[in-house]
C-alpha positions in Angstrom: -9.6 -25.5 9.0 -11.5 -25.1 5.7 -10.4 -28.5 4.4 -11.1 -30.1 7.8 -14.6 -28.7 7.9 -15.2 -29.9 4.4 -14.2 -33.5 5.0 -15.9 -33.7 8.4 -19.2 -32.5 7.0 -19.0 -35.2 4.3 -18.4 -37.9 6.9 -20.9 -36.5 9.4 -23.5 -36.7 6.6 -22.6 -40.3 6.0 -23.1 -41.2 9.7 -26.5 -39.4 9.6 -27.3 -41.4 6.5 -26.3 -44.7 8.1 -28.5 -43.8 11.1 -31.6 -42.7 9.1 -31.8 -44.4 5.6 -32.3 -47.7 4.0 -33.7 -49.4 0.9 -35.9 -52.2 -0.5 -36.7 -53.5 -4.0 -39.5 -50.9 -4.6 -39.5 -47.2 -4.0 -42.6 -47.4 -1.7 -41.0 -50.1 0.4 -37.8 -48.1 0.6 -39.5 -45.1 2.1 -41.5 -47.2 4.5 -38.3 -49.0 5.7 -36.4 -45.8 6.0 -39.0 -44.4 8.3 -39.2 -47.5 10.4 -35.4 -47.7 10.8 -35.2 -44.0 11.7 -37.9 -44.3 14.3 -36.5 -47.4 15.9 -32.9 -46.2 16.2 -32.0 -44.4 19.4 -28.3 -44.5 19.0 -25.5 -45.7 16.7 -21.7 -46.2 16.9 -19.8 -46.6 13.6 -16.4 -46.5 11.9 -16.6 -45.1 8.4 -13.9 -44.9 5.7 -14.1 -42.2 3.0 -12.0 -42.2 -0.2 -12.3 -39.2 -2.4 -11.0 -37.7 -5.7 -11.6 -34.1 -6.7 -10.0 -31.3 -8.8 -8.6 -29.9 -5.5 -7.1 -33.0 -3.9 -7.5 -36.8 -3.3 -7.1 -38.9 -0.3 -8.6 -41.1 2.4 -10.1 -40.4 5.8 -11.3 -42.9 8.5 -13.5 -41.6 11.3 -15.3 -43.1 14.4 -18.7 -41.6 15.1 -21.5 -41.7 17.6 -25.0 -40.4 17.4 -27.9 -40.4 19.9 -31.4 -39.1 20.1 -32.2 -36.8 23.0 -36.0 -37.4 23.0 -36.5 -33.7 22.5 -37.7 -31.8 19.4 -36.8 -28.3 18.1 -39.1 -25.4 17.3 -39.8 -27.0 14.0 -40.8 -30.3 15.6 -37.7 -32.2 14.3 -35.9 -34.6 16.7 -32.9 -33.1 18.5 -29.8 -35.4 18.4 -26.3 -35.6 19.8 -23.3 -36.5 17.7 -19.5 -36.9 17.9 -17.0 -37.6 15.1 -13.3 -38.2 15.6 -10.8 -38.5 12.7 -8.7 -41.7 13.2 -6.7 -41.8 9.9 -6.2 -39.2 7.2 -4.1 -38.7 4.1 -3.5 -35.2 5.4 -1.7 -35.8 8.8 -2.9 -32.5 10.3 -6.4 -33.8 10.2 -5.9 -36.8 12.5 -7.4 -36.1 15.9 -9.9 -33.6 14.7 -13.2 -33.7 16.7 -16.7 -32.5 15.9 -19.2 -32.7 18.8 -22.7 -31.6 19.5 -24.7 -32.2 22.7 -27.9 -31.1 21.1 -27.5 -27.5 22.3 -23.9 -26.5 21.5 -21.5 -27.7 18.9 -17.7 -27.8 18.8 -15.3 -28.3 15.8 -11.8 -28.8 17.2 -8.6 -28.9 15.2 -5.6 -30.0 17.3 -3.1 -29.3 14.6 -4.0 -25.6 14.7 -5.3 -25.7 18.3 -8.5 -23.9 17.3 -12.1 -24.7 17.9 -15.3 -23.3 16.2 -18.3 -23.3 18.5 -21.9 -22.1 18.5 -25.5 -23.2 18.9 -26.2 -26.7 17.6 -28.6 -25.3 15.1 -25.7 -23.3 13.5 -23.6 -26.4 13.0 -24.9 -27.2 9.6 -24.9 -23.6 8.5 -21.3 -23.1 9.7 -20.3 -26.2 7.7 -22.2 -25.1 4.6 -20.2 -21.9 4.7 -17.4 -24.1 3.4 -17.5 -26.0 0.1 -19.5 -29.0 1.3 -19.0 -31.2 -1.6 -21.2 -33.7 -3.5 -21.8 -36.2 -0.7 -23.5 -33.6 1.5 -25.7 -32.5 -1.3 -26.7 -36.1 -2.1 -27.5 -37.1 1.5 -29.5 -33.9 1.9 -31.5 -34.8 -1.2 -32.1 -38.3 0.1 -33.3 -36.9 3.4 -36.0 -35.0 1.5 -37.6 -38.4 0.6 -38.9 -40.1 -2.4 -40.4 -37.0 -3.9 -36.9 -35.6 -4.4 -35.1 -38.5 -5.9 -35.4 -41.4 -8.4 -34.4 -44.8 -6.9 -33.6 -47.8 -9.0 -32.8 -51.2 -7.4 -29.9 -52.7 -9.5 -29.7 -56.0 -7.7 -27.9 -57.5 -4.7 -24.1 -57.5 -3.9 -21.9 -58.5 -1.1 -20.3 -55.7 0.9 -17.8 -56.6 3.7 -19.3 -60.1 3.8 -22.9 -58.8 4.1 -25.7 -59.2 1.6 -26.9 -55.8 0.4 -29.3 -54.3 -2.1 -27.6 -52.1 -4.6 -29.7 -48.9 -5.3 -29.0 -46.1 -7.8 -30.0 -42.7 -6.4 -30.4 -39.6 -8.7 -32.1 -36.3 -8.1 -35.4 -35.7 -9.9 -35.3 -33.0 -12.6 -37.3 -30.6 -10.4 -34.9 -31.2 -7.5 -31.9 -30.6 -9.7 -33.5 -27.3 -10.8 -34.4 -26.2 -7.3 -31.0 -26.9 -5.8 -29.1 -25.7 -9.0 -27.2 -29.0 -9.3 -27.2 -28.9 -13.1 -27.6 -32.7 -13.1 -24.1 -33.3 -11.6 -24.9 -35.8 -8.8 -25.4 -39.5 -9.0 -25.1 -41.9 -6.1 -25.2 -45.6 -5.4 -26.1 -47.1 -2.0 -25.5 -50.6 -0.8 -28.1 -51.4 1.9 -27.8 -54.3 4.3 -30.7 -56.6 3.7 -31.0 -57.5 7.4 -30.2 -54.3 9.2 -31.8 -52.1 6.5 -28.9 -49.7 6.9 -26.6 -48.4 4.1 -23.1 -50.0 4.4 -21.6 -48.1 1.5 -22.3 -45.0 -0.6 -20.6 -44.0 -3.8 -21.0 -40.5 -5.2 -20.2 -39.3 -8.7 -20.3 -35.5 -9.1 -18.5 -35.4 -12.4 -16.4 -32.2 -12.5 -16.5 -31.9 -8.7 -15.1 -35.4 -8.1 -16.0 -38.8 -6.8 -16.2 -40.3 -3.4 -16.8 -43.6 -1.7 -17.9 -44.0 1.9 -18.0 -47.4 3.5 -19.1 -48.4 7.0 -16.4 -50.7 8.4 -18.3 -51.4 11.6 -21.6 -50.4 13.2 -23.7 -51.1 16.3 -27.1 -49.7 17.1 -29.2 -49.1 20.2 -26.3 -50.1 22.5 -27.2 -47.5 25.1 -24.5 -44.8 24.7 -23.5 -42.6 27.7 -24.4 -39.0 27.1 -21.0 -37.9 28.4 -19.6 -39.0 25.0 -21.1 -35.9 23.6 -19.5 -33.4 26.0 -16.5 -31.4 25.0 -14.1 -29.1 26.8 -11.4 -27.4 24.6 -7.8 -27.9 25.9 -6.1 -25.0 27.6 -4.8 -22.5 25.2 -7.2 -23.3 22.4 -8.2 -20.4 20.2 -12.0 -20.2 20.2 -13.8 -19.0 17.1 -17.5 -18.2 17.3 -19.6 -19.7 14.5 -21.5 -16.4 13.9 -18.2 -14.6 13.4 -16.9 -17.3 11.0 -20.1 -17.3 9.0 -20.1 -13.5 8.7 -16.5 -13.7 7.4 -17.4 -16.4 4.9 -20.5 -14.5 3.7 -18.3 -11.6 2.9 -16.2 -13.9 0.8 -19.2 -15.7 -0.8 -19.4 -15.3 -4.6 -22.1 -12.9 -5.8 -23.9 -13.0 -9.2 -23.0 -10.1 -11.6 -22.9 -9.1 -15.2 -19.7 -8.9 -17.1 -19.7 -5.1 -16.8 -20.4 -5.2 -13.1 -17.5 -7.7 -12.7 -15.2 -5.4 -14.6 -15.8 -2.5 -12.1 -15.6 -4.8 -9.1 -12.0 -5.9 -9.4 -8.7 -3.9 -9.7 -7.3 -5.8 -12.7 -8.4 -5.9 -16.3 -10.9 -8.6 -16.8 -10.4 -10.7 -19.9 -13.0 -12.7 -21.9 -12.4 -15.8 -24.0 -12.7 -15.4 -27.7 -12.6 -19.2 -28.2 -15.3 -21.2 -26.4 -15.7 -25.0 -27.0 -18.6 -25.8 -29.3 -22.0 -26.1 -27.5 -21.0 -24.0 -24.5 -22.4 -20.5 -23.6 -21.8 -18.1 -20.7 -24.4 -18.9 -18.0 -23.1 -17.1 -15.0 -20.6 -14.5 -13.8 -19.6 -14.7 -10.1 -17.5 -12.1 -8.2 -15.7 -13.0 -5.0 -14.9 -9.9 -2.9 -12.8 -7.5 -5.0 -10.2 -10.1 -6.1 -11.7 -12.9 -8.1 -14.1 -13.3 -11.1 -15.5 -16.7 -12.2 -17.0 -17.0 -15.7 -19.1 -20.2 -15.9 -20.0 -21.8 -19.2 -22.3 -24.7 -19.9 -24.0 -26.6 -22.7 -24.9 -29.9 -24.1 -21.2 -30.8 -24.6 -20.1 -30.0 -21.1 -19.2 -27.2 -18.8 -16.2 -24.9 -18.1 -15.1 -22.3 -15.6 -12.7 -19.4 -16.3 -11.2 -18.0 -13.1 -9.2 -14.7 -12.9 -7.8 -13.4 -9.6 -5.1 -11.3 -8.1 -5.0 -13.8 -5.2 -3.3 -17.2 -5.1 -6.1 -19.4 -6.6 -5.7 -23.0 -7.9 -2.1 -23.4 -7.0 -2.8 -25.6 -3.9 -4.9 -28.1 -5.9 -3.3 -31.5 -5.8 -3.7 -33.6 -9.0 -6.4 -36.3 -8.6 -5.1 -39.9 -8.5 -4.4 -41.2 -12.0 -4.4 -37.7 -13.6 -1.7 -36.6 -16.0 0.3 -33.4 -15.2 2.1 -31.5 -18.0 4.1 -28.3 -18.1 2.8 -26.4 -21.1 2.7 -22.8 -22.3 -0.1 -20.3 -22.8 0.9 -17.5 -25.2 4.5 -18.3 -24.3 4.0 -18.2 -20.5 4.7 -21.4 -18.5 1.5 -23.1 -17.3 0.5 -26.4 -15.7 -2.1 -28.6 -17.3 -3.8 -31.4 -15.3 -5.9 -33.8 -17.3 -8.1 -36.6 -16.1 -7.1 -40.2 -16.9 -10.1 -40.5 -19.2 -9.1 -37.4 -21.1 -12.5 -35.8 -20.5 -11.6 -33.2 -17.9 -8.8 -30.7 -17.5 -7.5 -27.9 -15.3 -5.1 -25.4 -16.7 -3.4 -22.7 -14.5 -0.8 -20.0 -15.1 0.1 -16.4 -14.0 0.7 -13.2 -15.9 1.7 -9.9 -14.2 0.4 -11.0 -10.8 -3.0 -12.2 -12.2 -3.7 -15.9 -11.8 -5.8 -17.7 -14.4 -7.5 -21.1 -14.0 -9.5 -22.9 -16.7 -11.3 -26.1 -15.6 -14.1 -28.3 -16.8 -15.2 -31.1 -19.1 -12.9 -30.1 -21.9 -9.7 -31.6 -23.3 -6.2 -30.2 -22.6 -5.9 -28.7 -26.1 -9.3 -27.0 -25.7 -8.3 -25.5 -22.3 -5.1 -24.1 -23.8 -7.1 -22.7 -26.8 -9.4 -21.0 -24.3 -6.5 -19.5 -22.4 -4.7 -18.3 -25.5 -7.9 -16.7 -26.7 -8.4 -14.5 -23.6 -8.7 -10.8 -24.5 
């Protein structure tokens, strides 16, 4: 369910983007056209393909989605909308048939493979999704939604996308936005915007260590007069119903909390180890503790970033190598380990286990550096 929620929120964000954003050759015109398109669009029906590569896994998802304005506003004065997304194709077969629906008052997230459904108030949908790792695309589209004050836009020229003429626009968060959202400068996106419809037909996101993704609208129609019944959902008989509030409470208990090294030592039942070798230019910037089982040491600097994870739970083992990566069986202090390196040689993930404790080192460092960090743990 965690992976399904992750991928759906990425794709839902894209549908929202396709319904609400656009671009022109100057930043001022971009904002004006975005507002005009958003105000003039009452409904949309689209098919979107998403290809992604991350340290955890790679794959492809194709969804069909519908959105419609209700004509109402919430307590904050924002328009209330309905939406529905269905997974048509997916690299992970269990995701096919997954449905996310909101009628503006209640939302459902149904997984047929597990026969489970998460439900709650429509206002909780985004929060429930954010309780899972939402990924770079969600962060970028949220940033774009904040408007011109949050991003830098640069028109790179025109290109053909699926036979349509588009403007190619580079989107990057401004420095103050990066600091506010603690993005550490990791996100960069490119939009290809239809010059006639003034709607994005394609979005590419580069989140460096977190991965890359490309989302492309395969078909779209707007203001076709959708039937509100599309946004109704009744779970099949026998479905296990999970309340969003309960899920969010469980996730909050598992959310990492900031700590010092000494606090982290007393929070877990195993002996916490620190690296004696750290790649040049990197320093410890954060210590995160997850429950009583996992500690994450985050390092960053001008030369890159790195995370050292230690846990008595099964972490990192289910990460599938990204497409084009190199997988090697190596040793760390004589213990068998797996090293996954990016095809450009600039990123690595190293994992191994000693006495029931799992170790993962990942970041913008070479394989040799990752091994050196692992062998230097004390």
